[in-house]
C-alpha positions as CSV (number, residue, x, y, z in Angstrom):
1,M,-0.2,-0.1,-0.1
2,N,1.4,3.3,-1.0
3,Y,1.5,6.1,1.1
4,I,-1.7,7.9,2.0
5,K,-2.0,11.4,2.6
6,R,-3.5,12.0,5.8
7,M,-6.1,14.9,6.5
8,V,-4.0,16.5,9.6
9,E,-0.9,17.0,7.0
10,P,-2.5,20.6,5.7
11,R,-2.9,21.7,9.4
12,I,0.2,21.0,10.2
13,L,1.9,23.0,7.6
14,R,-0.3,25.9,8.2
15,S,0.7,26.0,11.6
16,L,4.2,25.6,10.4
17,N,3.9,28.7,8.1
18,R,2.6,30.9,10.8
19,G,5.4,29.8,12.9
20,K,4.1,27.5,15.5
21,S,5.7,24.5,16.4
22,I,3.5,21.3,16.5
23,L,3.0,18.1,19.3
24,L,1.6,15.2,17.1
25,L,0.2,12.8,19.5
26,G,-1.1,9.4,18.1
27,P,-1.1,5.6,19.3
28,R,2.0,3.6,17.8
29,Q,1.6,2.6,14.3
30,T,-0.8,5.5,13.1
31,G,2.3,6.2,10.8
32,K,3.7,9.5,12.8
33,T,7.1,8.8,11.7
34,S,6.1,8.4,7.9
35,L,4.3,11.7,7.9
36,L,7.6,13.0,9.6
37,G,9.3,11.4,6.6
38,R,7.5,13.6,4.4
39,I,8.7,17.0,5.9
40,S,11.6,18.5,5.1
41,G,13.7,19.0,8.7
42,D,17.0,20.5,9.6
43,L,17.6,17.9,12.3
44,Y,15.9,14.7,12.9
45,L,16.1,12.6,16.1
46,S,14.4,9.5,16.8
47,F,14.4,8.5,20.4
48,V,13.0,5.4,19.8
49,R,16.7,4.6,19.1
50,P,19.0,3.6,22.1
51,D,21.7,5.0,21.2
52,V,20.1,8.5,20.5
53,R,17.9,8.1,23.6
54,L,20.8,7.5,26.0
55,R,23.0,10.6,24.5
56,Y,20.1,12.7,25.3
57,E,18.8,11.4,28.8
58,K,22.5,12.0,29.9
59,N,22.6,15.3,28.9
60,P,19.5,16.9,27.2
61,A,21.0,20.6,26.7
62,L,23.1,19.2,23.8
63,L,20.1,19.7,21.9
64,A,20.2,23.3,22.4
65,G,23.7,23.3,21.1
66,E,23.0,21.3,18.2
67,V,20.0,23.7,17.4
68,D,22.2,27.0,17.8
69,A,24.6,25.8,15.7
70,I,22.2,25.7,12.9
71,F,20.3,28.6,13.4
72,D,19.8,30.9,10.7
73,K,18.9,34.7,11.6
74,K,16.7,34.5,8.0
75,K,14.9,31.1,8.9
76,Q,14.5,29.1,12.0
77,P,15.4,25.9,11.4
78,L,12.7,23.2,11.3
79,V,13.8,20.2,14.3
80,L,11.7,17.1,14.4
81,L,11.7,14.8,17.5
82,D,10.1,11.4,17.3
83,E,8.6,9.6,20.6
84,I,9.4,12.6,22.5
85,Q,7.8,10.8,25.7
86,K,10.8,8.5,26.1
87,V,12.9,11.8,27.3
88,P,10.2,14.0,28.9
89,E,13.3,16.1,30.3
90,I,14.1,17.7,26.8
91,L,10.9,19.2,26.9
92,D,12.6,22.2,29.1
93,V,15.2,22.7,26.6
94,V,12.8,22.7,23.6
95,Q,10.6,25.4,25.7
96,D,13.9,27.7,25.9
97,L,14.6,27.3,21.8
98,I,10.8,28.4,21.2
99,D,11.1,31.2,23.5
100,R,14.3,32.5,22.0
101,K,12.8,32.1,18.6
102,A,15.9,29.4,18.0
103,G,13.6,27.2,16.4
104,R,10.4,25.6,15.5
105,F,9.7,21.7,16.4
106,I,7.5,19.1,15.1
107,L,7.3,16.3,18.1
108,T,5.6,13.1,18.1
109,G,4.6,11.1,21.1
110,S,2.5,8.0,21.9
111,S,2.2,8.6,25.6
112,A,1.1,11.5,27.1
113,R,1.6,9.9,30.9
114,K,5.2,10.7,30.3
115,L,4.5,14.0,30.0
116,R,3.2,14.7,32.5
117,R,4.1,17.3,34.9
118,G,2.1,18.2,38.1
119,G,-0.9,16.3,37.2
120,T,-1.4,17.8,33.6
121,V,0.3,17.3,30.3
122,N,3.1,20.0,29.7
123,L,2.1,20.8,26.0
124,L,4.1,24.0,25.8
125,P,1.0,25.8,26.4
126,G,0.6,28.7,24.2
127,R,3.9,27.5,22.1
128,I,2.6,24.4,20.5
129,V,-0.4,23.2,18.7
130,T,-1.4,20.2,19.3
131,E,-2.5,17.6,16.9
132,R,-3.8,13.9,16.8
133,L,-2.9,11.1,14.4
134,D,-5.5,8.4,14.7
135,P,-5.8,5.4,12.2
136,L,-6.8,5.6,9.2
137,C,-10.5,7.3,9.3
138,I,-13.0,7.0,6.0
139,S,-11.7,9.8,3.6
140,E,-8.6,8.4,4.1
141,L,-9.2,4.3,3.3
142,P,-8.0,2.6,0.7
143,D,-10.4,-0.2,-0.6
144,V,-11.4,-2.1,2.0
145,S,-14.4,-3.7,2.9
146,L,-16.7,-3.2,6.2
147,R,-16.1,-6.7,7.5
148,D,-12.4,-6.1,7.5
149,L,-12.9,-2.9,9.1
150,L,-14.7,-4.0,12.2
151,L,-12.2,-7.6,12.6
152,Y,-8.8,-5.9,11.7
153,G,-9.0,-1.8,12.0
154,S,-7.3,0.4,10.0
155,L,-3.7,0.9,11.1
156,P,-2.0,1.8,8.3
157,G,0.8,-1.2,8.5
158,I,-1.8,-3.4,9.3
159,L,-3.8,-3.0,6.1
160,A,-0.5,-2.6,4.2
161,A,-0.3,-6.6,5.3
162,G,-2.1,-8.3,2.7
163,G,-4.0,-11.0,3.2
164,E,-6.2,-11.7,6.8
165,N,-3.5,-14.0,8.1
166,E,-0.9,-11.8,8.0
167,M,-3.0,-9.1,9.2
168,H,-4.1,-11.0,12.5
169,R,-0.2,-11.9,12.7
170,D,0.5,-8.7,13.0
171,L,-2.1,-7.4,15.2
172,E,-1.1,-10.3,17.8
173,S,2.8,-8.9,17.7
174,Y,1.4,-5.5,18.2
175,V,-1.1,-6.5,21.2
176,V,1.9,-8.9,22.9
177,T,4.7,-6.6,22.1
178,Y,3.3,-3.2,23.0
179,L,-0.3,-3.2,24.9
180,E,1.0,-6.4,27.0
181,E,4.5,-4.9,27.4
182,E,5.1,-1.3,27.1
183,V,1.6,-0.1,28.1
184,R,1.8,-2.7,31.0
185,A,4.8,-1.3,32.2
186,E,3.2,2.3,33.1
187,A,1.3,0.8,35.2
188,L,3.7,0.4,37.7
189,V,2.2,-2.5,39.5
190,R,4.0,-5.1,41.8
191,S,1.2,-7.8,40.1
192,L,1.0,-8.1,36.6
193,G,-1.7,-10.8,36.2
194,P,-4.8,-8.3,37.1
195,F,-3.7,-5.6,34.9
196,A,-3.7,-8.3,32.0
197,R,-7.0,-9.5,33.1
198,F,-8.1,-6.1,32.9
199,L,-6.6,-5.1,29.4
200,E,-8.7,-8.4,28.1
201,C,-11.9,-7.1,29.9
202,A,-11.9,-3.7,28.8
203,A,-10.7,-4.9,25.3
204,A,-14.2,-6.8,25.4
205,E,-16.2,-4.4,26.9
206,S,-15.1,-1.5,24.7
207,G,-17.8,0.5,23.8
208,K,-20.2,-0.2,26.8
209,I,-21.1,1.3,29.6
210,V,-18.6,1.0,32.4
211,H,-19.1,-0.7,35.6
212,L,-15.8,-0.3,37.7
213,R,-17.4,-2.4,40.4
214,G,-18.6,-5.2,38.3
215,L,-15.3,-5.0,36.7
216,S,-13.6,-4.9,39.8
217,Q,-15.0,-7.8,41.2
218,E,-14.4,-10.3,38.2
219,I,-10.9,-9.2,38.2
220,G,-10.2,-9.2,41.8
221,V,-8.9,-5.7,42.3
222,A,-10.2,-2.6,44.2
223,H,-12.4,-0.3,41.6
224,T,-10.5,2.3,42.5
225,T,-7.3,0.7,40.8
226,I,-10.1,0.1,37.9
227,A,-10.3,3.4,37.2
228,S,-6.6,4.2,37.4
229,Y,-6.1,1.3,34.9
230,Y,-8.5,2.8,32.6
231,A,-6.6,6.3,33.0
232,I,-3.4,4.3,32.1
233,L,-4.9,3.4,28.3
234,E,-6.2,6.6,28.2
235,D,-2.5,8.4,29.0
236,C,-1.4,5.8,26.2
237,L,-4.1,6.9,23.7
238,I,-5.3,3.2,23.8
239,V,-8.8,4.0,24.4
240,E,-11.3,7.1,23.8
241,R,-13.3,8.1,26.7
242,I,-16.8,9.3,25.6
243,E,-18.8,11.5,28.3
244,P,-22.7,11.3,28.3
245,L,-25.2,13.9,27.8
246,S,-26.7,14.0,31.1
247,K,-28.6,17.4,30.8
248,S,-32.5,17.1,30.7
249,N,-35.6,19.1,31.6
250,I,-37.1,15.8,31.7
251,R,-35.6,12.9,32.9
252,K,-34.0,12.5,36.3
253,R,-32.2,9.1,35.8
254,L,-29.6,9.9,32.7
255,T,-26.8,7.8,32.3
256,K,-23.4,9.3,33.9
257,S,-20.8,6.5,33.5
258,P,-18.7,7.0,30.4
259,R,-18.2,4.9,27.6
260,Y,-14.7,3.6,26.5
261,L,-13.6,2.9,23.1
262,F,-10.2,0.8,21.7
263,F,-8.6,3.2,19.0
264,D,-8.6,0.5,16.9
265,L,-11.2,-2.1,16.4
266,G,-8.7,-4.8,15.2
267,V,-6.1,-4.4,18.2
268,R,-9.6,-4.6,20.3
269,R,-10.4,-7.8,18.9
270,V,-7.1,-9.4,19.4
271,A,-6.4,-8.1,22.8
272,A,-9.9,-9.5,24.0
273,R,-9.1,-12.6,22.2
274,E,-11.7,-13.0,19.8
275,G,-11.9,-14.8,17.1
276,T,-13.0,-13.7,13.0
277,S,-16.3,-15.4,13.2
278,L,-18.8,-13.5,15.3
279,P,-22.5,-13.7,15.4
280,R,-24.7,-10.9,14.0
281,D,-25.3,-9.4,17.1
282,A,-21.6,-8.9,17.8
283,M,-20.9,-7.3,14.5
284,G,-23.9,-5.1,14.8
285,H,-21.9,-3.7,18.2
286,L,-18.6,-3.5,16.1
287,F,-20.5,-1.2,13.7
288,E,-21.3,1.2,16.1
289,H,-18.1,1.0,17.8
290,F,-16.8,1.6,14.3
291,V,-18.9,4.6,13.6
292,G,-18.1,6.0,17.1
293,L,-14.4,6.1,16.2
294,E,-15.1,7.8,12.7
295,L,-17.2,10.6,14.8
296,I,-14.0,11.3,17.3
297,R,-11.5,11.5,14.4
298,L,-13.9,13.5,12.1
299,A,-14.6,15.9,15.3
300,R,-10.5,16.4,15.8
301,L,-10.6,17.8,12.3
302,A,-13.8,20.2,12.3
303,V,-13.0,23.9,12.4
304,D,-15.3,24.7,15.3
305,R,-15.7,22.8,18.8
306,T,-17.0,19.1,18.0
307,R,-17.1,17.0,20.8
308,I,-19.4,13.2,20.6
309,R,-21.6,12.1,23.5
310,F,-24.3,9.5,23.8
311,W,-27.7,9.8,25.6
312,R,-29.2,7.2,27.5
313,D,-32.1,6.2,30.1
314,P,-31.8,3.3,32.0
315,A,-35.2,2.5,31.9
316,G,-36.0,4.1,28.3
317,P,-34.8,4.9,25.6
318,E,-31.0,5.4,24.0
319,V,-29.1,6.6,21.3
320,D,-26.0,5.8,20.5
321,W,-23.8,9.0,19.5
322,V,-24.4,12.6,19.8
323,I,-23.0,15.3,17.8
324,E,-22.6,18.5,19.8
325,R,-21.5,21.7,18.9
326,E,-22.5,25.3,20.2
327,N,-25.7,25.3,20.8
328,T,-26.6,22.3,18.4
329,L,-27.0,18.6,19.5
330,T,-27.5,16.1,16.3
331,P,-28.5,12.4,17.1
332,L,-27.4,9.5,15.3
333,E,-28.2,6.1,15.4
334,V,-26.3,2.9,14.3
335,K,-28.1,0.0,12.5
336,W,-26.8,-3.2,11.4
337,T,-29.2,-3.0,8.0
338,D,-29.1,-1.8,4.6
339,S,-32.8,-1.4,5.1
340,P,-33.7,0.6,7.5
341,S,-36.9,1.5,8.7
342,V,-39.4,4.1,10.7
343,S,-39.3,1.7,13.8
344,D,-35.4,2.2,13.7
345,A,-36.0,5.8,14.5
346,K,-38.4,5.9,17.1
347,H,-35.8,6.6,19.9
348,L,-34.2,9.4,17.5
349,Q,-37.7,10.8,17.5
350,I,-37.9,11.0,21.3
351,F,-34.6,12.5,21.3
352,L,-35.8,15.2,18.4
353,D,-38.9,15.8,21.0
354,E,-37.1,16.5,23.9
355,Y,-33.9,18.9,23.3
356,K,-35.2,21.9,20.9
357,T,-31.4,22.2,20.0
358,A,-31.9,19.3,17.8
359,E,-33.1,20.0,14.5
360,K,-32.1,17.0,12.4
361,A,-31.2,12.9,13.2
362,W,-29.8,10.4,11.3
363,I,-29.5,6.5,10.9
364,V,-26.0,5.4,10.1
365,C,-26.2,1.7,8.0
366,Q,-25.2,-0.2,5.4
367,T,-28.1,1.7,2.9
368,P,-26.3,2.0,-0.9
369,R,-28.0,5.3,-1.0
370,K,-30.0,8.1,1.5
371,I,-32.9,7.6,2.5
372,K,-35.8,9.9,4.2
373,L,-37.6,8.3,6.7
374,S,-39.6,11.4,8.2
375,D,-39.2,15.1,7.9
376,R,-36.4,15.6,10.1
377,I,-35.1,11.3,10.1
378,T,-32.7,10.5,7.5
379,A,-30.5,7.4,6.9
380,I,-27.5,7.5,5.2
381,P,-24.6,5.1,4.0
382,W,-22.0,4.7,6.8
383,Q,-19.4,6.1,3.9
384,S,-21.1,9.3,3.9
385,L,-20.2,10.1,7.8
386,P,-17.9,13.1,7.0
387,E,-20.5,14.7,5.2
388,L,-22.2,15.2,8.8
389,L,-19.2,17.2,10.6
């Protein structure tokens, strides 16, 4: 598979042209290093390499001297630092160089955890524009079947592997070498067994309402420990946390617990130790998961402030996803069908009736073309999701 231009690239180039530096965050193997390879920098350092990492761990100030040596008053040098979280101390040097206007930077990282200082990530506020590189989204995808996307995900390297056997083998390697070793090491726990069991459970439960106490009883650790495990997966960019829409003038029991989505469906399946022959209900759940991930990725690229939520009354209706923008709510239901009907839209109609800021609603399904189900509700093919954001 040839290199696929990523939708975030123009945003990065615009920021650089404005004299800004970039922090590009994203899980491993989403293509951060490949993207850097397409940008002409004056100095490139990969902290994945042990020899490079050791050099700057011993003396982070070396970077300042090297950048000062190539400084040109007519044009600031562009410095590319890959996997910055492996040498977090160097951020102080980077901050000083940016403040002195001695250089512009593109920093990449696959873990926000090691960049934390005083409980927050040191993103060099005001100095650096933060961007995110996710697995391939719909607008970037080559010709891939929906089944393959649900079972094997959309990491560029996995899709380039070829057949199903190769993709599955590469996903297993990813889970073992990255999730089970590097992410587990981030947990800083003495007993690795509970975290390994949690990882499998979290993958299997991905996309569902999280019940910390239930997981606590199943795994045999405190519910506060389960919460800390989820925080680790968030920091390592492995899960997306989705908050519910919990405000209502009518309902008092709306769900307030979050949902967590694994960042890639192929990684999720292998981490959950699932096969590829899944029943219809399971495929429907994965389809809902897939649509949620696509909405999150599109929301990050949106010009206006956009958040993705969900809506659920434990004793009543629920809506899979809600696009929240300033003064506007757009509800979406996801259906594993190519023939949607009015009965599929009943919860959407309830939402439209209860929230006056919601004007339209959508059913995302496998229909080949749009279908108008009512004055305010339309069914669309999943390939048309980008049109909504």
